[in-house]
C-alpha angles and dihedrals in degrees: 000000000000123000108241103173143334140198130210121205135175095001122133107304093352123097096168121345093192121234109315113207114217123214119233091245117008132011122188122205110201125190148122123281111286091015093125103264094127092046091054093053092043092054093048091047091058092060093077108350131184100238128003117324127139140159116277112193093202093055104027108034113096103273096217090057101037100092095040095047092045090055090049091047091237099133094084089056095054116108106194095184134028123169134181122215129194120222123218122224093263092055092049088049091056090061092046091051090055103038104019132236124324097026101093120018100153120122093201139042128201123219129190143170134208137206116276094015125090091195120113113225116217120201125190140129116267140156113229095181092056088050088055092049092049093050093047089047089060091051099068098232132180114246093248090054094045090051090063089067098052094106095048109112100181142020095260090064094061098079093057091057091045091054091049092050092053091048094052104113091186093063106114092193099047092146092061091042090053091052090051093049089049090054092048092050090048089056090048091050090062091060126084104261095024115217089356093054121130124201090242092050094049092051092049093048090049095049099036095088089055095053108110119242118226120234112195119197125185107134103041120209105238124203119260118229091232119043130187102233093204089057091058091070090057098043121129111261095221111110113253093004095127143352088258091056090049088052090052089052088050092056092046088053088056090044095239137113138224089249092056091050092050095051113145093223107089097209093048092046093047093048090051092049093050091048091051092049092050093047095049094044088055093048097045098045092053083077108017104080100158094093119011092181095079126103125189115228132185129204138173124233119190123197137175109230130183117236113200116218131175090258106034147341113264127200111229125192109224126196118203128192110220117203111202133175122216118210104205092186094060096027101235141104130216138175118283090240089062095058122097117291089239094057093044091050093048093047093047092046093052091049095049100042099047082075088081093062091070099037118112100197119083115261139182112201118213115197120189113205095330122192097014091144090056127099114251093258091046089054087057089052089050091053088052089056091050092049099042102036116012099039090050088066106030144010112264129205117182137173127218146156093196117108088212090064092057115089109213092197089055099043090141087074093061123101118185119222119202134170111224095187131254095317095054107015123198116331135183126219142163092210109099094195092060096065137069123262094254091059090048095051098096090052093045091047092047092050091045091050091048092052091046090051094049103031097089100027098085125047095209107073127171110201117203132177102248149342093278090062089049092052094048094048094046095046096045092044091055091046094051092045090052088054091052093252133121118291133164113308108255090236092073120103106201114212123187110216096198096246141352093268090060095055097084090052090049091050090050092047093050091054134205098294096072130071110243129180118185127208114194138166114258121258096017130135091244092056091054093048091053088075087073090056089052091049089051089054091241095117135031113235093227088059093064108092120188121197090234089071087071103032097041092224122121093229116038138155125202086258088067089067086078124078107251092249092050093051092046088055089058092042093050091047092051097048101027092243135133102218118163129200090257089063094060128103122242125279141077100264114081093208093054092043089056094045094056097064098023102033124228117336136184103276092201094059098081089048089049089051090054090049093050095041107039090171086078087075089069091064098053114121128238094253091058093047091047092053094049092046089052089049092051091050089052092049093046090051089067092063112112 
């Protein structure tokens, strides 16, 4: 069962989060401090937690509503968490194998919990009467016997009819009836709940083992530099529950045991310790790139300690595992606990979470502000670990307000959390234009950092006005390439300038040593100002491309590269409208023609619709594809 989405309501500072879509692998919740990110993870964790965690109305219900809603008896109606899970074909088959065809055809199930009740409520479509018919069909009944069950609507009604059949003194063939009832009861006995089974209960019991557990991590258990080996054998088995458990995970990662490390034979013990150090150094430094000159070493320290008892003092031989780190650059070693907090956190995290790679049961991992002690580049290394290792085994949902924990090439994974105050509470959205600037800052910073990192790497830069231009060029280039036609040359690095008026400043910033081609709408202020860049010898005139060169119209936006019908398809998809060409105002620019009857609209929305629904590319007409191919040929011709 895979988590598809969830919704939090009436929990802490959340009134209604809205439906939060969950990515198949990794989902990132971004927001300011105190925005509600932790509350969202906490509510989800309580749906099926590892350990004991339930909803407490006194502690978790929104405080400013608690007294009022208690007087109105509304608390029992509150549903703080609802989640939808998708079943794979094998899980659906399990239900069919138990209850037969036609009983349960749903591909998803919904689960929820309430205040004051630890029960999990399952919701799905099912047909109890078909379940009855399937079970009776397997029992080889005479028609007159089967007819007695026609009014039975669910499995739990079968036993009542069976009892009545056996008590019927007028039945002249009671022996055969008894045999039939025995067969029916035998079929019921194979179901969870037996003769009291309901169709709903059987489906829940069948799917329950496949429901993911939620592991919530906020205060990670870091490794100690000195570990009592004897304590490792007694450590709690719950992941991340203690430093000792993390140490056990560390040894499992290195495929060794406390007993092997405590071997009495010096050579055997030393060989095991060196093998462990080599294995873990290799594992850790696949992802820790901040200092490649470190080597993890293990040693054993044995001490005789006195244990005081009520009768006598006993000498106890203690074995300690010492974790040390060698710095080959500065030629010294020190205890693991003396290394930077970032390195210790990263090392401990890797040790603990590699546990999930070998686990059989389904798991969703919830990480609250992970890696905050790490340097920005180390946070990127940590994300690499999540993507390459952790997400391969489990679904991951994490919260952050760090721009370095936002992956700009996976922006579809980001959900923005914002607290709208007592009237609205905390909400979650994927729409960047619906939130305040403070909530957007991590995304803006991440995108800005990404642009800064890439701006001067390539020498072939295509500067466009905004993100919509970028989306259109990228999508149409891929479409044409798939069709075996001309798209953008892969050498191009497309950079949105944030508006036509910003383009001259970008050109100036990029300098004379880089190749820059500029694509602008025709008849805009930015296009006129580019003449100054040409006059200053910062830009070659032939590398200024105006959309009008392709459309043939004096005033043209990039949207005019589309046939009117094609662009209206994107517009209608973005705004849930059904506008036809006949509904447009006069003019030769599609954007202006739409604005006249429908007023100003968000120009990025149709591009966003194309980004979210790539199947729209399949419906684009030949004229649109021809124009974009001609544009790409013109752009590619400016390459040196």
